[in-house]
Backbone bond lengths (Angstrom), bond angles and torsions (degrees), N, CA, C in turn:
res aa  C-N    CA-C-N  psi(-1)  N-CA   C-N-CA  omega(-1)  CA-C   N-CA-C  phi
1 M - - - 1.442 - - 1.531 109.32 -
2 S 1.304 116.04 138.65 1.458 121.03 178.11 1.526 108.27 -105.53
3 F 1.317 115.87 111.30 1.461 122.06 179.09 1.514 107.40 -119.37
4 R 1.312 117.34 122.16 1.467 120.95 -171.94 1.531 112.38 -123.19
5 R 1.324 116.92 43.98 1.454 121.19 176.79 1.526 108.97 -130.69
6 A 1.322 115.72 164.81 1.460 120.50 174.72 1.530 108.52 -78.71
7 L 1.315 114.27 140.66 1.459 122.12 -176.71 1.525 108.18 -129.61
8 V 1.339 117.51 125.21 1.456 122.10 175.79 1.521 108.19 -109.25
9 V 1.328 115.42 123.18 1.462 121.89 175.40 1.519 105.51 -92.82
10 M 1.334 115.81 113.94 1.457 121.43 -170.63 1.524 112.40 -121.89
11 G 1.327 114.68 162.89 1.457 122.31 176.37 1.518 109.17 147.19
12 V 1.314 114.96 172.68 1.460 119.70 179.51 1.522 109.64 -71.37
13 S 1.308 115.14 171.49 1.462 121.10 178.45 1.522 109.86 -61.27
14 G 1.321 115.71 143.10 1.459 121.01 177.76 1.512 115.02 92.02
15 T 1.334 117.72 -1.46 1.462 119.81 -179.43 1.522 112.70 -83.10
16 G 1.321 118.12 -11.31 1.465 120.32 179.50 1.512 113.43 91.79
17 K 1.325 116.95 27.99 1.464 120.28 -178.13 1.528 112.31 -54.87
18 S 1.321 116.99 -44.68 1.471 120.26 -177.30 1.521 111.23 -65.61
19 T 1.315 117.03 -45.69 1.470 121.31 -179.81 1.520 110.72 -62.29
20 I 1.322 116.52 -47.96 1.462 120.59 -178.76 1.525 110.05 -68.40
21 G 1.321 117.32 -41.53 1.461 120.57 179.03 1.517 112.31 -59.09
22 R 1.334 116.13 -46.13 1.472 119.08 177.98 1.525 111.15 -62.23
23 G 1.325 116.56 -42.42 1.466 120.11 179.27 1.513 112.32 -63.21
24 L 1.326 116.88 -41.53 1.467 120.08 178.15 1.524 110.96 -66.65
25 A 1.320 117.28 -44.00 1.457 120.64 179.65 1.524 110.77 -59.19
26 E 1.321 116.16 -45.13 1.469 120.00 179.59 1.523 110.65 -63.43
27 T 1.317 117.64 -46.84 1.462 122.06 -177.89 1.515 111.92 -65.25
28 L 1.333 116.57 -39.05 1.462 120.92 -176.95 1.526 113.21 -88.97
29 G 1.339 117.02 -6.33 1.462 120.26 -179.49 1.518 112.97 68.41
30 L 1.341 115.85 36.30 1.462 121.31 -179.65 1.517 110.52 -114.91
31 P 1.338 117.42 157.06 1.460 119.25 173.48 1.525 110.15 -65.90
32 F 1.339 115.65 152.08 1.462 122.20 177.49 1.516 109.23 -116.43
33 V 1.341 116.23 134.16 1.458 122.08 175.98 1.525 107.62 -124.19
34 E 1.320 115.59 124.09 1.468 121.98 176.20 1.524 107.40 -81.97
35 G 1.328 116.49 108.21 1.454 121.17 -177.32 1.518 114.05 -58.84
36 D 1.333 116.94 -32.92 1.467 119.42 178.73 1.524 111.88 -59.35
37 D 1.335 117.24 -30.26 1.463 120.92 -179.54 1.527 112.25 -69.10
38 L 1.324 117.14 -13.55 1.457 121.45 -177.99 1.528 112.65 -94.50
39 H 1.333 117.20 -3.60 1.470 120.30 177.39 1.521 109.93 -66.02
40 P 1.334 117.63 137.18 1.465 119.53 171.31 1.538 109.24 -62.75
41 P 1.324 118.14 149.98 1.468 121.26 -179.55 1.534 113.47 -53.10
42 A 1.316 117.46 -34.17 1.469 120.30 -179.79 1.531 111.18 -64.45
43 N 1.339 116.86 -36.40 1.470 120.11 177.41 1.523 110.54 -65.74
44 V 1.319 116.44 -45.40 1.465 120.67 -179.95 1.524 109.90 -60.04
45 A 1.328 116.34 -44.02 1.461 120.15 179.78 1.522 111.34 -62.46
46 K 1.323 117.28 -41.33 1.459 121.13 178.83 1.527 110.72 -61.57
47 M 1.337 115.80 -49.98 1.464 119.58 -178.57 1.521 111.02 -63.37
48 A 1.319 116.95 -42.17 1.464 120.86 179.70 1.524 111.00 -60.79
49 A 1.330 116.40 -28.83 1.466 121.69 178.41 1.529 111.49 -85.02
50 G 1.339 117.03 0.77 1.463 120.37 178.73 1.509 113.76 83.01
51 I 1.333 117.37 18.13 1.462 122.04 -178.68 1.531 108.70 -101.80
52 P 1.340 117.23 120.58 1.467 119.25 178.88 1.522 111.79 -63.39
53 L 1.324 116.17 146.56 1.457 121.27 176.82 1.525 110.42 -76.53
54 T 1.314 115.85 149.58 1.457 122.32 174.18 1.527 108.58 -96.01
55 D 1.330 115.97 171.41 1.460 119.64 175.14 1.530 110.58 -59.74
56 A 1.322 116.40 -38.23 1.474 119.95 179.03 1.530 111.10 -64.76
57 D 1.334 116.87 -37.62 1.463 120.51 177.01 1.526 110.69 -63.89
58 R 1.319 115.94 -39.49 1.466 120.63 -174.45 1.531 112.94 -76.84
59 A 1.334 118.07 -22.56 1.469 121.12 -173.44 1.533 113.45 -54.25
60 P 1.340 120.65 -52.05 1.473 118.67 -179.14 1.527 112.30 -66.10
61 W 1.321 116.72 -31.75 1.465 120.93 177.21 1.526 110.02 -65.42
62 L 1.320 117.03 -46.42 1.467 120.43 178.93 1.523 110.97 -62.55
63 D 1.324 116.68 -36.43 1.469 119.50 177.10 1.530 110.96 -64.19
64 R 1.320 117.23 -39.03 1.472 120.70 178.54 1.529 110.54 -67.26
65 I 1.321 116.71 -37.94 1.468 119.64 176.86 1.520 109.75 -67.15
66 A 1.327 116.95 -45.75 1.468 120.58 179.79 1.526 111.43 -56.82
67 A 1.320 117.05 -36.48 1.467 121.02 -179.91 1.527 112.02 -65.02
68 E 1.331 117.51 -22.98 1.469 121.57 179.12 1.529 112.28 -82.84
69 L 1.335 117.10 -11.81 1.464 121.38 -172.30 1.523 113.55 -88.85
70 D 1.335 117.42 16.97 1.458 121.46 -178.53 1.524 112.39 -86.74
71 R 1.319 116.24 15.11 1.474 121.45 -176.85 1.524 107.55 -156.62
72 P 1.319 118.07 167.03 1.464 119.24 171.27 1.534 109.18 -64.99
73 V 1.316 116.90 123.06 1.459 122.13 -173.89 1.527 108.02 -160.34
74 V 1.317 116.16 156.64 1.465 122.40 169.31 1.517 105.99 -113.02
75 I 1.334 116.51 124.16 1.457 120.93 -178.54 1.529 109.34 -135.08
76 T 1.311 115.92 143.66 1.460 120.21 177.50 1.525 109.42 -94.99
77 C 1.333 114.44 141.72 1.465 121.19 178.34 1.520 106.89 -165.30
78 S 1.307 117.39 130.88 1.464 119.01 -179.39 1.525 111.00 -58.59
79 A 1.335 118.62 -38.00 1.474 123.22 175.74 1.526 111.23 45.49
80 L 1.319 116.09 50.28 1.460 121.42 -170.25 1.524 114.49 -67.79
81 K 1.316 118.20 -32.38 1.465 120.86 -176.25 1.526 111.37 -110.76
82 R 1.322 114.68 152.27 1.469 120.44 176.02 1.523 110.09 -56.68
83 S 1.325 117.22 -41.02 1.471 119.51 -178.94 1.525 111.57 -62.12
84 Y 1.328 118.41 -33.95 1.471 121.26 177.15 1.531 109.58 -67.54
85 R 1.329 115.81 -43.74 1.470 119.72 -179.05 1.527 110.80 -67.59
86 D 1.339 116.64 -36.07 1.473 119.79 175.81 1.523 110.44 -62.29
87 R 1.319 116.39 -38.49 1.471 121.63 177.93 1.532 110.08 -62.33
88 L 1.325 117.11 -41.60 1.466 121.36 177.97 1.524 110.77 -69.34
89 R 1.328 116.39 -40.25 1.464 120.62 -179.33 1.533 111.31 -67.01
90 A 1.323 117.09 -26.14 1.472 119.62 175.81 1.527 110.26 -62.63
91 A 1.325 116.39 -32.25 1.472 121.45 178.30 1.519 111.75 -83.37
92 A 1.329 116.98 -28.16 1.471 121.98 -177.48 1.529 108.29 -141.64
93 P 1.338 117.10 85.39 1.471 120.23 -175.29 1.527 114.69 -57.88
94 D 1.326 117.94 -26.05 1.469 120.21 179.99 1.533 112.44 -97.45
95 L 1.325 116.48 21.57 1.454 123.24 -179.36 1.528 111.55 -56.20
96 V 1.337 115.59 136.43 1.461 121.89 173.14 1.533 107.48 -110.07
97 L 1.323 115.83 134.40 1.459 122.19 177.46 1.515 109.93 -103.48
98 V 1.312 116.39 136.83 1.462 121.70 168.53 1.520 104.47 -109.08
99 Y 1.329 115.90 107.47 1.456 121.73 -174.47 1.531 109.74 -95.22
100 L 1.326 115.44 104.59 1.459 121.66 178.54 1.519 108.90 -89.03
101 H 1.320 116.42 130.08 1.467 121.05 -179.62 1.523 109.87 -143.92
102 G 1.315 115.33 157.48 1.460 120.83 178.94 1.511 110.05 -165.63
103 S 1.301 116.07 175.37 1.461 120.29 -179.36 1.528 109.75 -67.66
104 P 1.337 117.03 147.16 1.466 119.20 177.98 1.530 112.41 -57.11
105 E 1.314 117.66 -33.86 1.464 121.30 179.95 1.531 111.18 -65.80
106 L 1.331 116.70 -44.76 1.463 120.83 178.64 1.528 110.45 -63.56
107 L 1.323 116.86 -44.50 1.464 120.78 -178.47 1.529 110.90 -64.36
108 A 1.328 116.85 -43.28 1.468 120.28 179.21 1.527 110.32 -62.71
109 A 1.321 117.58 -40.64 1.466 120.65 178.99 1.524 110.84 -64.10
110 R 1.329 116.96 -41.44 1.468 120.15 178.08 1.520 111.44 -63.88
111 M 1.325 116.19 -43.44 1.462 119.64 -179.17 1.527 111.19 -64.27
112 A 1.321 116.98 -36.71 1.466 121.11 -179.54 1.525 111.50 -65.86
113 Q 1.335 117.36 -24.67 1.469 121.90 -178.12 1.527 112.97 -87.55
114 R 1.331 118.19 -11.42 1.465 120.72 -176.68 1.518 110.61 -77.47
115 D 1.312 114.94 139.56 1.466 121.02 174.89 1.518 109.01 -110.16
116 G 1.327 116.37 137.57 1.453 121.09 171.12 1.515 115.78 76.10
117 H 1.326 119.43 12.71 1.465 120.22 178.05 1.518 108.87 -95.67
118 F 1.337 116.02 138.98 1.461 120.02 -175.26 1.527 113.42 -70.89
119 M 1.331 118.56 -19.11 1.459 121.58 -176.19 1.526 110.11 -87.22
120 P 1.334 117.66 110.18 1.464 119.61 -179.07 1.527 111.46 -77.15
121 P 1.336 117.18 150.69 1.468 120.60 178.11 1.530 113.27 -55.88
122 S 1.315 117.12 -24.55 1.465 120.41 -178.88 1.531 112.92 -63.19
123 L 1.334 118.10 -19.71 1.466 120.32 -179.34 1.526 113.36 -89.21
124 L 1.332 118.01 -4.44 1.463 120.07 -179.46 1.521 110.93 -59.08
125 E 1.321 117.28 -44.50 1.463 120.70 -178.13 1.531 111.43 -58.66
126 S 1.336 117.19 -42.90 1.472 119.48 179.93 1.532 110.67 -67.78
127 Q 1.327 117.02 -35.13 1.472 119.05 177.50 1.528 110.82 -66.40
128 L 1.328 116.64 -43.45 1.464 119.60 178.84 1.524 110.97 -63.61
129 A 1.333 116.97 -36.10 1.467 120.60 178.50 1.529 111.33 -68.44
130 T 1.329 117.01 -31.92 1.466 122.26 -179.14 1.526 111.86 -80.71
131 L 1.319 117.47 -28.67 1.463 122.78 -173.22 1.527 112.50 -56.92
132 E 1.316 115.11 126.76 1.464 123.22 168.73 1.525 105.27 -113.23
133 E 1.329 116.65 109.48 1.463 119.53 -177.25 1.529 110.13 -60.61
134 P 1.337 116.74 145.22 1.467 119.53 -179.89 1.530 111.36 -59.85
135 S 1.321 114.98 142.54 1.462 122.49 177.59 1.525 109.73 -86.25
136 A 1.314 115.74 167.86 1.465 121.65 -177.83 1.529 112.34 -59.12
137 D 1.333 117.71 -27.38 1.468 120.76 -176.76 1.524 113.41 -86.89
138 E 1.341 118.07 8.06 1.473 119.96 -174.05 1.532 114.34 -100.24
139 D 1.309 118.80 7.30 1.464 122.18 179.22 1.531 110.76 53.59
140 A 1.336 115.02 54.73 1.463 121.26 -178.88 1.528 110.72 -109.91
141 I 1.314 114.25 146.13 1.459 122.31 174.00 1.525 106.13 -111.16
142 P 1.343 117.94 103.43 1.464 119.54 179.77 1.529 110.94 -80.59
143 V 1.336 115.71 137.39 1.467 120.38 -179.17 1.530 109.07 -140.42
144 D 1.320 116.00 129.23 1.466 122.08 176.50 1.525 108.42 -78.07
145 V 1.333 116.17 126.49 1.461 120.51 -176.02 1.524 113.27 -80.99
146 A 1.322 117.57 8.83 1.461 119.68 172.12 1.536 109.55 -69.48
147 L 1.333 116.88 -19.15 1.468 121.63 176.06 1.528 109.45 -72.37
148 Q 1.306 116.17 161.87 1.462 121.64 175.48 1.528 109.58 -74.36
149 P 1.339 118.20 151.20 1.469 120.10 -178.17 1.527 114.38 -53.21
150 D 1.331 118.48 -43.20 1.469 119.38 -179.51 1.526 111.18 -65.99
151 E 1.335 117.15 -32.49 1.464 120.70 176.63 1.531 110.43 -68.60
152 I 1.317 116.56 -38.89 1.463 120.85 178.80 1.523 110.05 -64.40
153 V 1.329 117.04 -47.46 1.464 120.63 179.47 1.525 110.09 -59.08
154 E 1.324 117.10 -46.48 1.470 121.09 -179.92 1.527 110.97 -61.05
155 L 1.317 116.96 -44.10 1.457 121.83 179.55 1.532 111.15 -61.31
156 V 1.319 116.65 -45.63 1.469 120.47 -179.90 1.527 110.77 -65.10
157 V 1.313 117.35 -44.21 1.469 120.38 179.22 1.528 110.16 -61.27
158 D 1.330 117.07 -41.48 1.474 120.28 177.09 1.528 110.79 -60.72
159 R 1.331 116.63 -44.17 1.470 120.35 -179.34 1.531 111.29 -67.47
160 L 1.320 117.06 -36.39 1.462 119.63 176.17 1.530 110.14 -65.07
161 G 1.333 116.65 -41.42 1.452 121.61 -179.81 1.517 112.43 -64.12
162 S 1.329 116.81 -35.11 1.466 120.14 -179.08 1.529 111.84 -73.06
163 R 1.326 116.77 -13.28 1.474 120.79 178.20 1.510 111.96 -83.46
164 G 1.338 115.68 -14.01 1.465 119.55 177.40 1.476 115.62 85.12
């Protein structure tokens, strides 16, 4: 399949954005960018300390992500608020979102099993409280992460293909 648009894999922590993003990038033959790698060190330190980020904290990070959207690419970004996604869409008007979601219990269990990630499970609640689910006008593909990663990638690729 030839897909030539920017794709943001979004959702709260623990949804598998990195795993799904890498799988989509490989399947679609696009570059992959790990959005977490674009966080300023101060943001990483805050999150590692269990302190939720503010909109002001996220602004430079979102700008760095937006700068990557000038080409066909798969990039991960929590993109929790509509205003954040609008900021990204300003850089890439034809942006497609892959919205990964799941039950809070499943996400908390996944986060508890991760080793070496700066985002502690204690911040899941604040992320869920901040999350504004994508609206119908945002060109989002919602996917429940209770599915296996290969099933999610296949489902998203099928939905992208049906869009033409």
